[in-house]
C-alpha positions in Angstrom: 27.1 -8.2 12.5 29.3 -5.8 10.5 32.4 -4.7 12.3 35.2 -2.0 10.9 38.6 -0.8 13.3 38.0 2.6 13.9 41.6 3.4 15.3 40.4 4.9 18.8 40.8 3.4 22.4 36.9 2.2 22.2 34.9 0.1 21.0 31.4 1.9 19.6 28.6 -0.4 19.2 25.7 0.3 17.2 21.9 -2.0 16.9 19.6 -1.9 13.7 16.7 -3.4 14.0 14.2 -2.8 11.2 10.4 -2.3 11.1 10.0 -6.4 9.5 11.2 -7.4 13.0 7.4 -5.8 14.5 5.9 -3.0 16.1 7.6 -0.4 18.5 7.3 -2.7 21.7 9.0 -5.8 20.1 11.6 -3.5 18.5 12.2 -1.7 21.8 12.6 -5.7 23.7 14.4 -6.5 21.0 16.9 -3.4 21.6 16.9 -3.8 25.4 18.2 -7.4 24.9 20.8 -6.9 22.5 22.3 -4.1 24.1 22.2 -6.0 27.6 23.8 -9.4 26.2 26.9 -7.2 24.9 26.9 -5.5 27.7 28.3 -8.7 29.8 30.9 -9.6 27.0 34.2 -8.4 27.1 35.5 -7.0 23.5 38.7 -5.5 22.2 39.2 -2.3 21.8 39.3 -0.1 19.0 35.9 -1.5 16.5 33.0 -0.2 15.4 30.5 -2.9 15.2 26.6 -2.8 14.2 24.4 -5.5 15.1 21.7 -6.2 12.4 18.3 -8.0 14.3 16.6 -10.6 11.6 13.0 -11.6 12.1 13.6 -14.3 14.3 14.9 -12.0 17.3 11.3 -10.9 18.1 11.2 -14.3 19.7 14.4 -15.0 21.0 15.6 -15.0 24.8 18.2 -13.1 26.5 20.3 -16.5 26.7 20.1 -17.0 23.2 20.5 -13.6 22.2 24.0 -13.7 24.6 24.9 -17.1 22.4 24.3 -15.7 19.2 26.1 -12.4 19.6 29.2 -14.6 21.7 29.2 -16.6 18.3 29.5 -13.9 16.0 32.3 -12.2 17.9 34.2 -15.1 18.5 34.2 -15.9 15.0 35.3 -12.1 14.2 38.0 -12.2 16.5 36.9 -9.6 18.7 36.6 -11.7 22.3 38.9 -10.8 24.7 40.9 -14.1 25.6 39.8 -15.1 28.7 36.0 -14.0 27.6 36.8 -16.6 24.3 37.1 -19.4 26.5 33.8 -19.0 27.4 31.9 -18.9 24.5 31.0 -21.4 21.9 30.7 -20.4 18.0 28.6 -23.3 17.2 
């Protein structure tokens, strides 16, 4: 994950899923799961965030994505305070 403040009132999210992850069907599945996991979390506004998928993402399920993304955002202090209570950073 890479995060940079953007000076706006919104947070923009991007996903990088390269060909090393697998064929198009697998890459699209990973992108859909990442998008849904991010959608369910409340983040601070004013950031540009890019999530970079690794090879192990091809075998991960939704709950693993949500836990991983929540941990990354918590470590970067980008979760709202009420959301940070429910997510553990392992």
